[in-house]
C-alpha positions in Angstrom: 11.4 -21.0 -56.7 9.3 -19.8 -53.9 9.9 -16.3 -51.5 10.9 -17.2 -47.9 9.0 -16.1 -45.3 9.8 -12.4 -43.9 8.3 -12.9 -40.5 7.1 -14.5 -37.5 5.9 -14.0 -34.3 5.8 -17.4 -33.0 6.6 -18.5 -29.5 7.5 -14.6 -28.7 4.9 -14.2 -25.9 5.7 -17.8 -24.9 8.9 -16.2 -24.2 8.7 -12.8 -22.7 5.7 -14.2 -20.2 8.7 -16.8 -18.6 9.9 -14.5 -16.3 6.6 -12.1 -16.3 5.8 -9.5 -17.6 7.4 -6.7 -15.3 6.4 -2.8 -15.3 9.4 -0.3 -16.2 11.7 0.6 -13.0 11.2 4.2 -11.8 14.0 6.0 -11.5 16.0 6.7 -8.5 15.5 10.7 -8.5 12.9 12.1 -10.7 14.4 13.5 -14.2 14.2 16.7 -12.8 16.2 16.7 -9.8 19.1 14.7 -11.3 21.2 18.1 -11.7 20.2 19.1 -8.5 22.3 19.6 -5.7 22.2 16.9 -3.3 21.8 18.3 -0.3 18.6 19.9 -2.5 17.4 16.5 -2.8 17.9 15.1 0.5 16.5 18.0 2.0 13.1 17.5 -0.5 12.9 14.4 -0.3 12.3 15.0 3.8 10.2 17.7 3.2 7.8 15.7 1.2 7.7 12.5 3.8 6.8 15.1 6.6 4.7 17.5 5.1 1.8 14.6 3.6 -1.4 16.2 1.7 -3.9 16.8 4.4 -6.2 13.8 2.6 -3.6 11.7 3.9 -3.2 12.9 7.7 -7.0 12.6 8.0 -7.2 8.8 7.0 -4.2 8.4 9.4 -6.0 10.2 12.0 -9.7 8.3 11.2 -7.4 5.2 11.7 -6.3 6.2 15.0 -9.8 7.7 16.6 -11.0 4.1 15.1 -8.8 2.0 16.8 -9.8 4.1 20.2 -13.6 3.3 19.8 -12.7 -0.3 18.8 -10.4 -0.4 22.4 -13.4 1.6 23.9 -15.5 -0.7 22.8 -14.0 -3.8 24.2 -13.6 -2.3 27.9 -17.3 -1.3 27.8 -18.1 -5.1 26.8 -15.8 -6.5 29.4 -17.4 -4.3 31.9 -20.6 -5.7 31.2 -19.5 -9.4 30.9 -18.2 -8.7 34.8 -21.2 -7.9 35.7 -22.7 -10.3 35.2 -24.5 -10.0 31.6 -25.0 -12.6 29.1 -21.9 -13.9 27.2 -22.2 -14.4 23.6 -22.2 -17.9 22.4 -22.9 -18.9 26.3 -25.3 -22.4 26.1 -28.4 -22.4 28.7 -27.7 -25.3 32.0 
């Protein structure tokens, strides 16, 4: 008598992908802080938010400066338009 089949992977990838393969969820609190005092945990959460790394703050400031620059540029262009300069896309009569 022939031996029976021991293992097959048939249909498993189909079943895995039906609901999508998701990354494992991160724990709400890292392992080190699980046994900590809740007050300390809460304080750590806010301190992380307030004390951002310098690079992150610099990027935020760059965004603010860029928006200011663009607003100024629009104002200057609006003034030029009011003086009677050529408008973009205007056709000759």
